[in-house]
DSSP file (Angstrom, degrees, kcal/mol; ACC not computed):
  #  RESIDUE AA STRUCTURE BP1 BP2  ACC     N-H-->O    O-->H-N    N-H-->O    O-->H-N    TCO  KAPPA ALPHA  PHI   PSI    X-CA   Y-CA   Z-CA
    1    1 A M              0   0    0      0, 0.0    97,-0.7     0, 0.0     2,-0.4   0.000 360.0 360.0 360.0 139.6  105.1   97.0  115.1
    2    2 A T  E     -ab  30  98A   0     27,-1.6    29,-2.4    95,-0.1     2,-0.5  -0.987 360.0-135.1-125.9 136.5  102.7   95.5  112.6
    3    3 A I  E     -ab  31  99A   0     95,-3.1    97,-2.7    -2,-0.4     2,-0.5  -0.781  16.1-146.3 -93.3 129.4   99.7   93.4  113.5
    4    4 A L  E     - b   0 100A   0     27,-3.2    29,-0.4    -2,-0.5    97,-0.2  -0.816  11.4-135.5 -96.3 132.8   99.2   90.3  111.5
    5    5 A D    >>  -     0   0    0     95,-2.5     4,-2.1    -2,-0.5     3,-0.7  -0.414  29.2-104.2 -78.6 161.9   95.6   89.1  110.8
    6    6 A S  H 3> S+     0   0    0      1,-0.2     4,-2.7     2,-0.2     5,-0.2   0.864 119.0  56.4 -55.5 -41.4   94.7   85.4  111.2
    7    7 A N  H 3> S+     0   0    0      1,-0.2     4,-1.7     2,-0.2    -1,-0.2   0.838 108.0  47.9 -65.2 -32.1   94.7   84.8  107.4
    8    8 A V  H <> S+     0   0    0     -3,-0.7     4,-2.2    92,-0.3    -1,-0.2   0.914 110.9  50.4 -72.9 -43.8   98.3   86.0  107.1
    9    9 A I  H  X S+     0   0    0     -4,-2.1     4,-2.6     1,-0.2    -2,-0.2   0.925 110.5  50.6 -58.9 -45.0   99.5   83.9  110.0
   10   10 A L  H  X S+     0   0    0     -4,-2.7     4,-1.9     1,-0.2    -1,-0.2   0.907 109.4  50.0 -61.1 -42.2   97.8   80.8  108.5
   11   11 A R  H  <>S+     0   0    0     -4,-1.7     5,-2.6     2,-0.2     4,-0.3   0.884 111.4  48.5 -66.2 -37.3   99.4   81.4  105.1
   12   12 A I  H ><5S+     0   0    0     -4,-2.2     3,-1.5     1,-0.2    -2,-0.2   0.925 110.4  51.7 -66.1 -43.0  102.8   81.8  106.7
   13   13 A M  H 3<5S+     0   0    0     -4,-2.6    -2,-0.2     1,-0.3    -1,-0.2   0.831 106.0  55.5 -62.2 -31.7  102.2   78.6  108.7
   14   14 A R  T 3<5S-     0   0    0     -4,-1.9    -1,-0.3    -5,-0.2    -2,-0.2   0.513 123.3-107.1 -78.6  -4.9  101.3   76.8  105.4
   15   15 A G  T < 5 +     0   0    0     -3,-1.5     2,-1.3    -4,-0.3    -3,-0.2   0.698  57.6 163.9  90.2  19.7  104.7   77.9  104.0
   16   16 A E    >>< -     0   0    0     -5,-2.6     4,-2.0     1,-0.2     3,-0.5  -0.593  17.9-168.6 -75.6  99.6  103.6   80.5  101.6
   17   17 A K  H 3> S+     0   0    0     -2,-1.3     4,-2.9     1,-0.2     5,-0.2   0.821  79.0  57.4 -62.7 -35.9  106.9   82.2  101.0
   18   18 A E  H 3> S+     0   0    0      2,-0.2     4,-1.9     1,-0.2    -1,-0.2   0.874 109.0  46.4 -66.8 -35.0  105.6   85.3   99.2
   19   19 A V  H <> S+     0   0    0     -3,-0.5     4,-2.4     2,-0.2    -2,-0.2   0.925 113.4  48.9 -70.4 -44.0  103.4   86.2  102.1
   20   20 A K  H  X S+     0   0    0     -4,-2.0     4,-2.6     1,-0.2    -2,-0.2   0.917 111.8  49.5 -59.8 -43.8  106.3   85.6  104.6
   21   21 A R  H  X S+     0   0    0     -4,-2.9     4,-2.1     2,-0.2    -1,-0.2   0.898 108.7  52.9 -62.9 -41.6  108.6   87.7  102.4
   22   22 A F  H  X S+     0   0    0     -4,-1.9     4,-0.8     2,-0.2    -2,-0.2   0.937 111.1  46.5 -58.8 -47.8  106.0   90.5  102.3
   23   23 A V  H >X S+     0   0    0     -4,-2.4     3,-1.1     1,-0.2     4,-0.9   0.935 112.1  50.3 -61.2 -46.9  105.7   90.5  106.1
   24   24 A E  H 3< S+     0   0    0     -4,-2.6     3,-0.3     1,-0.3    -1,-0.2   0.837 110.2  51.0 -61.9 -32.9  109.5   90.5  106.5
   25   25 A N  H 3< S+     0   0    0     -4,-2.1    -1,-0.3     1,-0.2    -2,-0.2   0.632 114.5  43.3 -78.8 -13.8  109.8   93.4  104.1
   26   26 A H  H << S+     0   0    0     -3,-1.1     2,-0.3    -4,-0.8    -2,-0.2   0.429 118.8  20.9-114.5  -0.2  107.2   95.5  105.9
   27   27 A T     <  -     0   0    0     -4,-0.9    -1,-0.2    -3,-0.3     3,-0.1  -0.984  41.5-159.9-162.1 152.8  108.1   95.1  109.6
   28   28 A D  S    S+     0   0    0     -2,-0.3     2,-0.4     1,-0.3    -1,-0.1   0.603  90.2  40.0-107.6 -18.5  110.8   94.1  111.9
   29   29 A T  S    S-     0   0    0      2,-0.0   -27,-1.6    25,-0.0     2,-0.3  -0.996  74.4-160.0-129.9 138.1  108.6   93.3  114.9
   30   30 A I  E     +a    2   0A   0     -2,-0.4    25,-1.6    23,-0.3     2,-0.3  -0.842  13.1 168.3-120.3 153.8  105.2   91.5  114.6
   31   31 A G  E     -ac   3  55A   0    -29,-2.4   -27,-3.2    -2,-0.3     2,-0.3  -0.881  11.2-163.5-144.6 177.5  102.2   91.2  116.7
   32   32 A T  E     - c   0  56A   0     23,-2.4    25,-3.0    -2,-0.3     2,-0.3  -0.891  27.2-100.0-151.4-179.8   98.6   90.0  116.6
   33   33 A T  E  >  - c   0  57A   0    -29,-0.4     4,-2.2    -2,-0.3     3,-0.4  -0.709  26.9-114.4-108.9 161.9   95.5   90.5  118.7
   34   34 A I  H  > S+     0   0    0     23,-2.4     4,-2.2    -2,-0.3    24,-0.1   0.812 118.9  57.3 -60.6 -29.1   93.9   88.3  121.3
   35   35 A F  H  > S+     0   0    0     22,-0.3     4,-2.4     2,-0.2    -1,-0.2   0.841 104.5  50.3 -72.7 -32.7   91.0   87.9  118.8
   36   36 A N  H  > S+     0   0    0     -3,-0.4     4,-2.4     2,-0.2     5,-0.2   0.897 109.3  51.5 -68.5 -40.0   93.3   86.6  116.1
   37   37 A V  H  X S+     0   0    0     -4,-2.2     4,-2.6     1,-0.2     5,-0.2   0.944 110.7  49.3 -59.1 -46.4   94.7   84.1  118.6
   38   38 A Y  H  X S+     0   0    0     -4,-2.2     4,-3.0     1,-0.2     5,-0.3   0.931 109.9  50.6 -57.1 -48.3   91.1   83.0  119.4
   39   39 A E  H  X S+     0   0    0     -4,-2.4     4,-2.7     1,-0.2     5,-0.4   0.908 113.1  45.9 -58.3 -42.6   90.3   82.6  115.7
   40   40 A L  H  X>S+     0   0    0     -4,-2.4     4,-1.9     2,-0.2     6,-1.4   0.888 115.1  45.5 -71.1 -39.3   93.3   80.5  115.1
   41   41 A L  H  X5S+     0   0    0     -4,-2.6     4,-0.8     4,-0.2    -2,-0.2   0.909 117.3  45.9 -67.6 -41.1   92.8   78.3  118.2
   42   42 A R  H  <5S+     0   0    0     -4,-3.0    -2,-0.2    -5,-0.2    -3,-0.2   0.935 124.3  29.0 -66.5 -48.7   89.1   77.9  117.4
   43   43 A G  H  <5S+     0   0    0     -4,-2.7    -3,-0.2    -5,-0.3    -2,-0.2   0.802 137.2  16.4 -88.3 -30.9   89.3   77.2  113.8
   44   44 A R  H  <5S-     0   0    0     -4,-1.9    -3,-0.2    -5,-0.4    -2,-0.1   0.499  87.3-124.2-124.7  -7.6   92.6   75.4  113.4
   45   45 A G     << -     0   0    0     -4,-0.8    -4,-0.2    -5,-0.7    -3,-0.1   0.866  40.4-169.3  62.5  34.6   93.8   74.3  116.8
   46   46 A V        -     0   0    0     -6,-1.4     2,-0.3    -9,-0.1    -1,-0.2  -0.286  25.8-109.4 -59.2 139.6   97.0   76.3  116.3
   47   47 A I    >   -     0   0    0      1,-0.1     3,-2.1    -3,-0.1     4,-0.3  -0.548  17.4-133.2 -74.8 132.6   99.6   75.5  119.0
   48   48 A L  G >  S+     0   0    0     -2,-0.3     3,-1.8     1,-0.3     4,-0.2   0.776 101.1  72.8 -58.4 -28.0  100.1   78.4  121.4
   49   49 A D  G >  S+     0   0    0      1,-0.3     3,-1.7     2,-0.2    -1,-0.3   0.787  83.0  71.4 -58.1 -25.8  103.9   78.0  121.1
   50   50 A Y  G <  S+     0   0    0     -3,-2.1    -1,-0.3     1,-0.3    -2,-0.2   0.823  92.3  57.1 -59.2 -30.0  103.6   79.4  117.6
   51   51 A F  G X  S+     0   0    0     -3,-1.8     3,-2.2    -4,-0.3    -1,-0.3   0.430  73.8 122.3 -87.0   1.2  102.9   82.8  119.1
   52   52 A K  T <  S+     0   0    0     -3,-1.7     3,-0.1     1,-0.3    -3,-0.0  -0.450  78.8  25.8 -61.9 133.7  106.1   83.0  121.2
   53   53 A G  T 3  S+     0   0    0      1,-0.4   -23,-0.3    -2,-0.1     2,-0.3   0.247  99.4 112.9  92.7 -12.8  107.9   86.1  120.1
   54   54 A F    <   -     0   0    0     -3,-2.2     2,-0.6   -25,-0.1    -1,-0.4  -0.687  69.4-128.7 -87.1 144.1  104.7   87.8  119.0
   55   55 A E  E     -c   31   0A   0    -25,-1.6   -23,-2.4    -2,-0.3     2,-0.7  -0.853  26.3-153.4 -82.3 123.6  103.4   90.9  120.9
   56   56 A I  E     -c   32   0A   0     -2,-0.6     2,-0.3   -25,-0.2   -23,-0.2  -0.897   5.4-146.5-107.1 112.4   99.7   89.9  121.6
   57   57 A Y  E     -c   33   0A   0    -25,-3.0   -23,-2.4    -2,-0.7   -22,-0.3  -0.592  14.5-154.3 -79.2 132.1   97.5   92.9  121.9
   58   58 A G        -     0   0    0     -2,-0.3     2,-0.4   -25,-0.2    -1,-0.1  -0.130  15.7-109.4 -91.5-168.1   94.7   92.6  124.4
   59   59 A F        +     0   0    0     -2,-0.1     2,-0.2   -26,-0.1    28,-0.0  -0.989  41.8 158.2-133.1 121.9   91.3   94.4  124.6
   60   60 A S     >  -     0   0    0     -2,-0.4     4,-2.3     1,-0.0     5,-0.2  -0.612  58.4 -74.9-129.9-171.2   90.5   96.9  127.3
   61   61 A E  H  > S+     0   0    0      1,-0.2     4,-2.2     2,-0.2     5,-0.2   0.873 127.1  54.9 -58.9 -38.3   88.1   99.8  127.9
   62   62 A S  H  > S+     0   0    0      1,-0.2     4,-1.8     2,-0.2    -1,-0.2   0.916 110.6  44.7 -65.4 -40.4   90.0  102.1  125.5
   63   63 A E  H  > S+     0   0    0      2,-0.2     4,-2.8     1,-0.2    -1,-0.2   0.860 110.1  56.7 -68.4 -34.3   89.8   99.6  122.7
   64   64 A A  H  X S+     0   0    0     -4,-2.3     4,-2.2     2,-0.2    -2,-0.2   0.898 106.8  49.1 -63.0 -40.0   86.1   99.0  123.5
   65   65 A R  H  X S+     0   0    0     -4,-2.2     4,-1.8     2,-0.2    -1,-0.2   0.910 112.5  47.2 -64.8 -41.7   85.4  102.7  123.1
   66   66 A V  H  X S+     0   0    0     -4,-1.8     4,-2.7     2,-0.2    -2,-0.2   0.902 110.1  53.7 -65.8 -40.3   87.2  102.7  119.7
   67   67 A A  H  X S+     0   0    0     -4,-2.8     4,-2.9     1,-0.2    -2,-0.2   0.908 107.6  50.5 -60.3 -42.5   85.3   99.5  118.7
   68   68 A A  H  X S+     0   0    0     -4,-2.2     4,-2.3     2,-0.2    -1,-0.2   0.897 110.8  49.3 -63.3 -39.6   82.0  101.3  119.5
   69   69 A E  H  X S+     0   0    0     -4,-1.8     4,-2.4     2,-0.2    -2,-0.2   0.927 112.1  48.0 -64.3 -45.0   83.1  104.3  117.4
   70   70 A I  H  X S+     0   0    0     -4,-2.7     4,-2.8     1,-0.2     5,-0.3   0.925 110.4  52.6 -61.3 -45.0   84.0  102.0  114.5
   71   71 A Y  H  X S+     0   0    0     -4,-2.9     4,-2.7     1,-0.2     5,-0.2   0.933 110.4  47.3 -55.4 -49.2   80.7  100.1  114.7
   72   72 A R  H  X S+     0   0    0     -4,-2.3     4,-2.6     1,-0.2    -1,-0.2   0.906 112.7  48.7 -62.1 -42.3   78.8  103.4  114.6
   73   73 A K  H  X S+     0   0    0     -4,-2.4     4,-1.5     2,-0.2    -1,-0.2   0.915 113.6  46.3 -65.0 -42.7   80.8  104.6  111.6
   74   74 A L  H  X>S+     0   0    0     -4,-2.8     5,-2.3     2,-0.2     4,-0.6   0.917 113.8  48.8 -65.9 -41.9   80.4  101.4  109.7
   75   75 A K  H ><5S+     0   0    0     -4,-2.7     3,-1.0    -5,-0.3    -2,-0.2   0.925 111.5  48.3 -63.6 -45.1   76.7  101.2  110.4
   76   76 A S  H 3<5S+     0   0    0     -4,-2.6    -1,-0.2     1,-0.3    -2,-0.2   0.784 111.6  50.7 -69.0 -24.8   76.0  104.8  109.4
   77   77 A S  H 3<5S-     0   0    0     -4,-1.5    -1,-0.3    -5,-0.2    -2,-0.2   0.555 111.1-122.0 -86.1  -7.2   77.9  104.2  106.1
   78   78 A G  T <<5S+     0   0    0     -3,-1.0    -3,-0.2    -4,-0.6    -2,-0.1   0.720  84.4 109.8  75.0  20.6   75.9  101.1  105.4
   79   79 A K      < +     0   0    0     -5,-2.3    -4,-0.2    -6,-0.2    -3,-0.1  -0.305  45.2 173.6-124.5  48.2   79.1   99.0  105.3
   80   80 A M        -     0   0    0     -6,-0.2     2,-0.2    -5,-0.2    -9,-0.1  -0.247   9.7-166.3 -60.4 142.4   78.8   96.9  108.4
   81   81 A K        -     0   0    0      1,-0.1    -1,-0.1   -10,-0.1     5,-0.0  -0.681  33.9 -63.7-122.0 175.8   81.5   94.2  108.9
   82   82 A G     >  -     0   0    0     -2,-0.2     4,-2.0     1,-0.1     5,-0.2  -0.251  44.4-119.1 -64.6 149.6   81.9   91.2  111.2
   83   83 A E  H  > S+     0   0    0      1,-0.2     4,-2.3     2,-0.2     5,-0.2   0.891 112.4  50.2 -58.3 -44.7   82.1   91.8  114.9
   84   84 A I  H  > S+     0   0    0      1,-0.2     4,-2.8     2,-0.2    -1,-0.2   0.895 108.4  53.4 -65.8 -37.1   85.6   90.2  115.3
   85   85 A D  H  > S+     0   0    0      1,-0.2     4,-2.7     2,-0.2    -1,-0.2   0.900 108.9  49.9 -61.4 -39.2   86.9   92.4  112.4
   86   86 A I  H  X S+     0   0    0     -4,-2.0     4,-2.0     2,-0.2    -2,-0.2   0.916 111.5  48.2 -64.3 -42.6   85.6   95.4  114.2
   87   87 A L  H  X S+     0   0    0     -4,-2.3     4,-1.5     2,-0.2    -2,-0.2   0.909 113.0  47.3 -65.6 -42.2   87.3   94.3  117.5
   88   88 A I  H  X S+     0   0    0     -4,-2.8     4,-2.2     1,-0.2     3,-0.3   0.936 111.6  51.3 -63.5 -45.8   90.6   93.7  115.7
   89   89 A A  H  X S+     0   0    0     -4,-2.7     4,-2.8     1,-0.2     5,-0.2   0.863 105.8  56.2 -59.4 -36.3   90.4   97.0  113.9
   90   90 A S  H  X S+     0   0    0     -4,-2.0     4,-2.8     2,-0.2    -1,-0.2   0.884 107.4  48.1 -65.8 -36.7   89.8   98.8  117.2
   91   91 A I  H  X S+     0   0    0     -4,-1.5     4,-1.6    -3,-0.3     6,-0.2   0.924 112.3  49.1 -67.6 -43.9   93.0   97.3  118.6
   92   92 A V  H  <>S+     0   0    0     -4,-2.2     5,-2.5     2,-0.2     4,-0.4   0.946 117.1  41.5 -58.5 -49.4   94.9   98.4  115.5
   93   93 A K  H ><5S+     0   0    0     -4,-2.8     3,-1.3     1,-0.2    -2,-0.2   0.927 112.3  52.5 -67.2 -46.6   93.5  101.9  115.7
   94   94 A A  H 3<5S+     0   0    0     -4,-2.8    -1,-0.2     1,-0.3    -2,-0.2   0.801 115.9  41.6 -62.1 -28.6   93.8  102.4  119.4
   95   95 A N  T 3<5S-     0   0    0     -4,-1.6    -1,-0.3    -5,-0.2    -2,-0.2   0.392 108.2-122.1-100.8   2.7   97.4  101.4  119.3
   96   96 A G  T < 5 +     0   0    0     -3,-1.3    -3,-0.2    -4,-0.4     2,-0.1   0.835  64.2 141.5  63.2  33.6   98.3  103.4  116.2
   97   97 A E      < -     0   0    0     -5,-2.5    19,-0.6    -6,-0.2     2,-0.3  -0.389  50.5-119.9-100.1 177.9   99.5  100.2  114.4
   98   98 A T  E     -bd   2 116A   0    -97,-0.7   -95,-3.1    -2,-0.1     2,-0.4  -0.888  22.0-143.7-113.3 147.5   99.3   98.9  110.9
   99   99 A I  E     -bd   3 117A   0     17,-2.3    19,-3.0    -2,-0.3     2,-0.6  -0.940   1.8-152.7-114.6 138.2   97.6   95.6  110.0
  100  100 A I  E     +bd   4 118A   0    -97,-2.7   -95,-2.5    -2,-0.4     2,-0.3  -0.950  37.0 147.9-104.9 123.0   98.7   93.1  107.3
  101  101 A T        -     0   0    0     17,-2.4    -2,-0.0    -2,-0.6   -97,-0.0  -0.964  51.8-149.2-150.3 161.1   95.7   91.1  106.1
  102  102 A I  S    S+     0   0    0     -2,-0.3     2,-0.6    17,-0.2    17,-0.1   0.402  70.1 110.7-107.6  -5.8   94.3   89.4  103.0
  103  103 A D    >>  -     0   0    0      1,-0.2     3,-1.4     2,-0.0     4,-0.6  -0.611  58.9-154.9 -75.9 113.3   90.7   90.2  104.2
  104  104 A K  H >> S+     0   0    0     -2,-0.6     4,-1.4     1,-0.3     3,-0.5   0.742  88.4  72.0 -63.0 -24.1   89.3   92.8  101.8
  105  105 A D  H 3> S+     0   0    0      1,-0.2     4,-2.7     2,-0.2    -1,-0.3   0.857  92.1  57.7 -59.7 -33.6   86.9   94.0  104.6
  106  106 A F  H <> S+     0   0    0     -3,-1.4     4,-3.0     2,-0.2    -1,-0.2   0.822  99.2  57.5 -69.1 -29.5   89.8   95.5  106.3
  107  107 A I  H <X S+     0   0    0     -4,-0.6     4,-1.7    -3,-0.5    -1,-0.2   0.940 111.4  42.8 -62.9 -44.9   90.6   97.7  103.3
  108  108 A E  H  X S+     0   0    0     -4,-1.4     4,-1.9     2,-0.2    -2,-0.2   0.919 114.6  49.6 -66.8 -44.1   87.1   99.1  103.5
  109  109 A I  H  X S+     0   0    0     -4,-2.7     4,-2.8     1,-0.2     5,-0.2   0.931 108.8  54.5 -58.6 -45.0   87.3   99.5  107.3
  110  110 A G  H  X>S+     0   0    0     -4,-3.0     4,-1.2     1,-0.2     5,-1.0   0.873 107.9  48.5 -58.1 -40.3   90.6  101.2  107.0
  111  111 A K  H  <5S+     0   0    0     -4,-1.7    -1,-0.2     3,-0.2    -2,-0.2   0.886 115.3  44.3 -67.1 -38.8   89.2  103.8  104.6
  112  112 A I  H  <5S+     0   0    0     -4,-1.9    -2,-0.2     1,-0.2    -1,-0.2   0.877 128.4  24.6 -76.9 -37.9   86.2  104.5  106.8
  113  113 A V  H  <5S-     0   0    0     -4,-2.8    -2,-0.2    -5,-0.2    -1,-0.2   0.260 106.9-113.3-115.8  12.1   88.0  104.7  110.2
  114  114 A Q  T  <5 +     0   0    0     -4,-1.2     2,-0.4    -5,-0.2    -3,-0.2   0.963  58.8 147.8  56.9  64.1   91.6  105.6  109.0
  115  115 A I      < -     0   0    0     -5,-1.0     2,-0.5    -9,-0.2    -1,-0.2  -0.954  50.9-111.3-119.9 150.2   93.7  102.6  109.9
  116  116 A D  E     -d   98   0A   0    -19,-0.6   -17,-2.3    -2,-0.4     2,-0.4  -0.669  36.6-174.6 -82.5 126.6   96.7  101.6  107.8
  117  117 A V  E     -d   99   0A   0     -2,-0.5     2,-0.4   -19,-0.2   -17,-0.2  -0.985   8.7-168.5-126.0 127.0   96.1   98.3  106.0
  118  118 A L  E     -d  100   0A   0    -19,-3.0   -17,-2.4    -2,-0.4   -92,-0.0  -0.931   6.1-165.7-112.3 140.4   98.8   96.4  104.0
  119  119 A T        -     0   0    0     -2,-0.4   -17,-0.2   -19,-0.2     2,-0.1  -0.970  14.9-137.4-130.8 117.9   97.8   93.6  101.8
  120  120 A P        -     0   0    0      0, 0.0     2,-1.8     0, 0.0  -101,-0.1  -0.442  30.4-113.6 -66.2 145.6  100.2   91.0  100.2
  121  121 A S              0   0    0      1,-0.2   -19,-0.1  -103,-0.1   -99,-0.0  -0.622 360.0 360.0 -82.6  88.0   99.4   90.3   96.6
  122  122 A S              0   0    0     -2,-1.8    -1,-0.2   -20,-0.0  -103,-0.1   0.313 360.0 360.0-144.5 360.0   98.4   86.7   97.2
């Protein structure tokens, strides 16, 4: 399973074939997080039907503990990132998944807290 970040989902929805092809070449099952669903509903009014067939990862106490750890590591390294990015990263890490994103902050988060990040060249 690979988790798609909001920016990747939006590019696929806009018809960017190279991003869609990248995702198809790197995973056979896709998911996203409840925070990505929130971002898309908040910012773009994306229709919930779009997420049928996606595994939508939630947020529980175990992810909250991982988020707190990520927050502390980023703060101590002087490379703090946005709160939602930290929450998304905690879900990726807690579930041992990979994230596909275009957000460069995740590359830095991935290096600091050891999560796998794939980035389409787009």
